[in-house]
N, C-alpha and C positions, 0 to 999 in steps of 0.2 A: 711572412708566410708567402709561398708562391701560389698562384691561381692559374687556371687555364687561360691562355692568352687569346686575344682577338687576332684576326688575320693582320699581318703587317701591312701597313699602308705605304705608298710610295714616299709620302712625306717623312714617315718614320724612318724608312730605309735610308733616305737621303741624309737624315740628320744623325744616323747611328754611327758614332765614332768608333773606330777600330782601336782597341787597347791591348797591346801586348808588351811584355817586358823587352822583347827584342826589337820592337818597332816594326815588325814584319807587316806589310800591307799586301793582301791578296791582289794578284795582277789579273787584268782582263786576259782571258785565254782565247776567246772566240766571240764573234758577233752573236752566235747562238746562245751564249750564256749572258748576254747583256742585261736581261731582265731577271736574272737569278739573284737571290740574296747572296751577298758576298760575306764570307766569314773565314776565319783562320782554320778552325777545326769544326767539322761536322760530326756529331756523335749520333749514331743510328741505334736507337733503343734507349728507353728510360727505365730499365731494370737496375739491379744492383751494379752490374758492370758499367752500364752507361753513366749512372750517377757518380760512382767513384772515379770514373775517368774524368768527368767534368770537374769534380771536386779537386782532383790532382792538378788539373790545368789551372784552376782558380788559385790553389795554394801556391802555384809557381808563377803567379801574376799574369797568367794567360786568361784573359777575360772575354776575348772575342771568340765565342763558340756558340753553336746551336745544337740543341738536343731535339731529335725528331722521334716522336713516340706514336705508335699505332693506336694505342688505347686512349681513353679520355682521362686516365690517371697514370701515374708512374708506379713502378713496382715490379713489372714483368711477371715472371712465374711465381713470385711471392704474391699470390692472388687470393683474395677472400670474397665471400658473399654472405648474404643474409639467409638464414634458414630457420624454419620452425617458429615457435612462439613460446615466450615464457608466461608466467601466471598473469602478467599484466597485458599480454597480447603483443609484446614487443619481440621482434625477431632476435635470434642469436647470431653471432658472427662465427663462421667456420672457414677454415682454410682449404681451398681447392688445390693449392700447390704446396710450396714449402711449408713445413709445419713444425719441424724440430730444430733446435739449436744443438748441433752434434759435436761433442768434444768442447768443453767449456774452457778449461785452463786449470793449472795447478799452482800452488804457492811457489814462487821463485822460478816458475817455468813460463813458457810462452802462453799467451791467451788468445783464444779464437776471437778475431775481430768482431764477429757477429755477436758473441757474448758481451764484448766490450760495448757495442752499440745497444744491446738489449738493456744493459745496466744504465747506460747514458740516458736512454729515452723511457726508462721505467716500463719496458715491454713486459706485459703480464705473461709469465711462463712458470711451469712447475716441472719437477723431476718426473721423468717417465720411467717407471719401474718395469723393466723387461722381465724381471723375475716374478712379477705378479701375473701369472698366466695359468689358465686351466685348459685342459685338452679334451677334445670331443671327436666323435665320428658320427656315422649315420644312426647309431643307436642311442646317442646322448653322451653324457659325460663318461669318458674312458681315460683312465690315467696312463699316459705313456710319457710321463716326465723323465723316465729312465732313458728314453731315446734322446731327449734334449741333452741330458748329461753326457750320453755317449758321443753325440755330435761335438760337444764342446771339447772333449778329450782329443778327438781326431783333428779338430780345427786348430788347437794349439800346436800340434805337431806339423800340420800343413803350413801354418804361418812361418814356422822356423825354416821349413824346406823352401818356401817361396823366397825368403830372405837370402838363402844360400844361392839360389838361382840368379837373383838380381845382383848380388855382390860379385859372383864369379862370372857374370856376363854369359850365362848359359841360355839356351833357347827357351823361349816361353812355351807354355802349353795351356790347355783348357783347364778351368777350375775343376771340371769333372775328373780329369786324369790326375791333377795335382792332389786332390782330396782322396782319390782312390789309392795313390801311393802312400798316403798318410793313414790308410786303413778304413776310410769311410766309403763303403760300397753299398748303398741302399738298393735293394731289389726293386724292379719296376712295379711289382705287385704289392710291395710293402708300403701301403698308403700312409701309415703313421710316420715312417721314416721320410717319405716324400714330403709330407706336410712340415716336418721338422726342418728339413733341408730348405724348403721354400721360405719358412720363417727366418732362417739364418742367412740365406743367400739371395734369393729372388726378391724378397721384400726390400732389401737394401739396394740391389743393383738393377732391378726391373728387367733383368734377363736371367736366363738359366745358366747353370754351371757349364753346360755344353757350349755355350756361346761366349762366355766371359773369360777374360785373361786371368790366369792363375797368379802370375807375378804382379801385374799392375792392379788387379782387383784387390789382392791382399795388401799390396803396398799402399794403395789409396786409403784403405780403411785404417791401416796402422798409422799413417802419417797424420790422420785426424785424431784418432782415439788414443794413440800412444803419445803423440807429441803434445796435445792439449790435455785431454782427460778422457776417461771412458764413460763420462756422463752424457745423457741425452735429456734435454729439457723440452717439454711440449708447450708450444705457444698457443695461448688461448685469450688473446687480447681483443677487446671489442673494437679497437681501431684497426685490427689486422696486423699480420706480421710485417706488412709493408710500412708500418709506422716508423721503423728504423730507417728505411730508405727515404721516406718523406722528411724525417728529421734531418738527415744529412743533406738533402737537397735544399732545405731551408737555410743551411749555413752559407750558401753562396747564391741562391736564387731569391729574388725579391718579389714583392707583390706585382702581379701582371707582368712578370719578366718575359720580354719578347724572345729570350733565348730558349725558352721551352715551348715547343710546338706540339701540342697534343692532337689526337685525331688525325694524324698524318701517316698516310699509307705510302710507303716508298715502293716505286715500281721499277725504276732503272737506276743503275749506278755506272757512271763512266769514269774510269780512273786512268791515270798515266803518271809519268815521272814529273809532270808539272802540277798536278792537282787532281781533285775529285769533284765531279758534278753529279748531283742527286736529283732525280725527277720524281715527283709525287703524283698520286692519283687525282688530286684536286687541281692539277695543272701548274702548281708552284714548283720551284726548283731552288737548289742551294749550290753555290759554287765555292768550294773550300780548298785551302792549301793542303790540308790533310783531313782524313776521315777515319773514324773508328767504328767498325761494324760489330755490334754486339748481338746480332741475330742469333737465335738458338740454332743448334746443329740441325734441328728439324726444318727450320725455315730454309736453310742453305740446301739441304737435301731435296726439298720439295720444289726448288727453283721458283720460289715465290717472288723473287726479285731477279731481274736480268742484269748481267754484268757486261760491260763493253770496255775493252775486248773481253771475250770469254776468259774466265779465270784459267791460268796455265794448268797443264795436265797434272803437274805435281800437286797443285792445290786441290783440283777437283778429285784426284785420287784419294787424298787425305780426307776430304769431306765425306766421300762415299765409304771410306774404310771404317769409320767409327759408327757406333750405334746410337740411335736416339730412342730411349725407353719411354714407356707410358705407364704412369702410376695413377690409378683411379680409385678415389675414395667415394664410397656409396653411403649416403647419410640417410638414417631413418629416425623419426621421432615417434614415440608411442605415448599413450595416456599414462603409463606407469613404467617403472624400471623393473622388469620381471627377471633380469639376469642378476647374478651375484655382484652387487655394486661395490663390494670391497676389492674386487678383482679388476685389473685394468685390461688384460688381454685374454682373448679366447681363441684357441687354435683349433680349426676344424679340418679333419682328414676325410676328404670325399672318397667314397669306395671305388670310384672309377677314374676320376679326372684330377690330375695334379694341378694345384693352383686354382681350384674351383671354390671361390668365396672362402679363402682359408683363414685370414686374420681379421678378427673383430676387436674393436676397441670401444670401451665405454667412455662417454663424455659426461655421464651423469654423476661421476665421482665428485666428492666434496672439493677436491683440488682443481677440478676442471670447470664443468658447467653444472653445478649441483642442482639436482631435482629437474634437470632438463629432459630426462628420459630419452636422450639421444645416444645412439650407438652408430658406429660406421664400420663397414667392411671394405677391405682393399683387394683389388686385383691388379695385375700388371700385364703389359705387353699383349700376348696373344688373347688372353681373356678380356683385356681392355678393348682390343680391336673388335672382338666379337660383340661385347655388350654395347659398344658405340654404334653398332649397325643394327641394333634392335630398339624397340620402343621402351620407354620408361616402364610401361605396364608389363612388358615381357620380362624385363630385368627384375622388377619388383616381385613378380610371381616366382622367379627362380630363387631370389634372395629369401623370401618368406618361407619357401619350402625347406631351405637349409636351416634357418634359425628355428623352425618348428621341429626339425630332427634333432637339433642340438639340445632343445629343452622340451622333450616330449611330454613331461608332466605338467606343462603350462598350457593354458588356453590363451594362445597369443592372437590378439586382434590384428587387423590391418593397421599399418602405420598412419599417423595423422599427417605426416609430412615425409616426402621421399624425394631425393635429388642426387644427381652425380654429374660431373663434367665430362665432356668429350674432348680430351686434350689433343688427340691427333687430328681433330677437325678444326681446331682453333688456328686461324691463319697467321697469328703473330707468334705461335709457339710450335705447332705440329709435334707435340710430345711434351714430356715432362723434364727429363734430364738425360745426359749422355752416359754411355757405358763403354768401357775399353774392351774391344774384342780380343780374343786369343790370337796370338801371332802378330800383334801390332806393335811395332817398335817405337822407341823414343824418336827416331828419325821421322817416322810417319807422323807422329804427334807434332813435332816441330814444324812440319809442313802445314799442318792444320793451323798452327799458331802464327806462322810467318806472314809478313806483310807482302802485298802485291803492289809494287811501286809505292804510292803514297796512301794506300788503303791498308789500314791496320785491322786486326781482328782480336776480339776479347770476349770472354764469357766463361761460364763454368767448364765448358767443353775444352777450352784452350789451356786449362790448368792441368799440368802433368801430375801434380801432387794431389789436387783436390777436385778433380773432375766429378761432376754429379752433386757437389756441395755448394751451398750458397756462399760460403766463405771462399770457394774457388773463384766465383764471379767477382767477389770483392777484391781479391788480390789482383786478378787479371785486368780489371778495369783500372785500378790504381796504377799498375805497372805501365799499361798502354798510355795513360795520360802523362805519366812522368817521362816516358821515352819521347813522346812527341814534344813535350815542354823542353826537354834537353836539346832536341833538334832545333827548335825555334830559337833557343838561346845559344846555339852552337856550343853547348856544354856536353860534348860527346864523351862516351865511355871508352876507356882504353882497356882492351883485353889482350894479354900477351904482347904488349907493345904496339898493338894495332888499334887505331882510332875507328870505332865502329859506327858512331853517330846514330845508334839506336836501330839501325836496320837489322831485322831479325834474319838469321841464316835459314836457308832451306836446302834440301837435298834433291838434286836432279836424279841421282842414282841412289837407290836404296840398297842397304846391306841387310843381312838377315838379323843382326843384332846391333845394338848401339852401346858402345863402351860406357860404363857407368861414370867414368871420369868426365864425360862430356856433359853431365847434368848433376848439379848439386842437389841430390834428392832428399837429403836428410837434415839440412840445416835451416829450418824455418821456411820462410816463403821463397818463391822461385828465384833462383839465380842461374842464368844460363852462362856456360863457359865453353862454347864450341870452338874448336880449333881448325877443323878441316871442312867446314860446310861451304858450299858454293852459294853465291848471291845471284 
């Protein structure tokens, strides 16, 4: 098992042997770096991408690396906390970030690696039944399940049309226009239809159809749920969802492993064709031959870390082009479960405001946290930003007003526990997960993914197929680790007769669309095959 490490001492550094398959030894690059820890690969971030990158290096006999993690634990946005109390006075574990395993796997077909890890580490999870839903408005229970069925009919047609656009290399459009062409045109004052659309689109993407890409938003969902399976399992493990990340870390990190540096806030990154130097808030620094940056898109957009030299324009443009969504779960515990406990979801259509405390989920079900009397409601992006800037008491007052409208026949007391995260204010995240904006091409995404000299990038946002998903972070971390391992071993990849040595292509000049032939979008995990990109 690994444990938080103590600060590295000079004696330990002096005796730390560099071990790589290729025999590569980091070179001294300047007198300014003489006091820095020397390593072959520095991995910035200990979430899913960072851990799978380190694991890939270790699997390729590259053992000289350092993982720099802001928090005092690994896991990144797979982040849990304690909430409420059970009958014995012990707190429950609830997930503030990633909560579902989305798309499991089918017999004879590919399996979601997160599902594979969940089985490997006996992660406690249960089927999440999206069909178990009741609908409400400001008058209480109101059956508008027919609107849910109507949306599904139009969504099936929209999915087919998005596939044609992608296959024929036609121009992208907003999800709003794509769904309108498929017959789904909810009126602004039809709040039941607005709630149904929020449940089906915003709840997954953390952005509205007006903002989101029709082609890539649809493709991203299909590549998970059609390739693996249409199942969603809800994680409710007392160890937290991050138990699978902890488990994988334990396969290559040992007790008190000096290669894991927790509580390390990175402030500056200096990169070049010769290597990467990383400076931290505590005054320490790391000098590496290569580095993998697994920062969230939100951290990059908020300039939380300074780069020297400034990242090139093509890279900065790509970073600013994509969206970082915020997904906020608001938890409440009561003395009793006064809602229908056989139902999992409750959809609320506010009379005036779209996305105003719309989706409620019971955790008191027998398969989740039985008799916990816990329910949570989700808001995203604009509503998330709004409640993050008000007090818990103000938010609780709004939430309680809604749930009392939903169940007017009940005498609902104040909750015994109340809590929600403020993701856009968390300095190691600045949001929940990425969203692909309308009109954003694969070229632009490749620029987000491309390396800058010896500085690599990986995370859920850099996955064209699985952006926004935890398995996207898994794949991207693993690929980055394998690419750098190939570089260190001089085991370069040959594409179209050209030895690429792992350097990812980027586009100095962007075109309106990207030919689908340039990206293998439908055959499992990412395989790039660009022919005309400039380096």
